[in-house]
N, C-alpha and C positions, 0 to 999 in steps of 0.2 A: 448842547439841544437845537436844533436847528430852529429857525424861527418861526418858520412855517407850522410845525409840531405845536409849538407852545402858544401861538395864537389861537390853533382849535381848540386845543385845554382851558384856555383862558376864556374863547369862545361858548363852550360848552356849560363850565361853571357859569358867566353870566347868564346865560339860557335858562339854566335850571335856578338859580337864583331869582330870574324874573317871575317864572312858574308860580314857585313858590310865594314870591310877594302878592300876586297876582288872584292864586286860588284861595290861597290859606286866611285872607284876608278878609274876615266879613264887615262889609262896609254898612254903617250905621247911619247917624246924623253925624258924626266926627267929620271936620276938614280934614284933620289931620290924618286920619285912616285914610278918606282919599286920596290924598295927596300921595302915599306909602303907595296904595296900590295901582296909582297912574305911573311911578316911580317904577313899578316893578314889571309894568307893558312896556315901558321905554326900555329898560335894563335887558328884558328877555328878548326885543325885536332887535336892539344891539347887539348883544350876543348872538343873533342871528347872522348876522352882516359880518361880524369878527370873523366867526364858523368858517363862512363861506371865505373871505381873504387870508383867512389861513389856508384853506386846501387850494386856493390858486397861488399863492406863495409857494408850498409844498412842491405843486406839480409844474412849476415854472424853474423851481429851482433842483428839480432832478435830476440826476447826472444820466444820461441818454448814451449807449453806448454808440460810436458811430457808426454808419453802416461800411461794411467791409466788400469793395467789390473788385471781383479776381476774373482779369480779361483775357488772362491765359490759354482760355479755352478755345 
């Protein structure tokens, strides 16, 4: 599997896990739950960056057919 596609999949998974950790944990007076929720924020934002890096890597490594010029006319 190409590295760009793999990074895109990992980034989407990281973003999804970050959303789950951020929105499904209710913060009460517990500091451990606050830290887990803040970790979810960090993981979600990092997932967006990894996804963007995967997209850029995929576009850079894309095989583009060279332009064929015909000067015989």
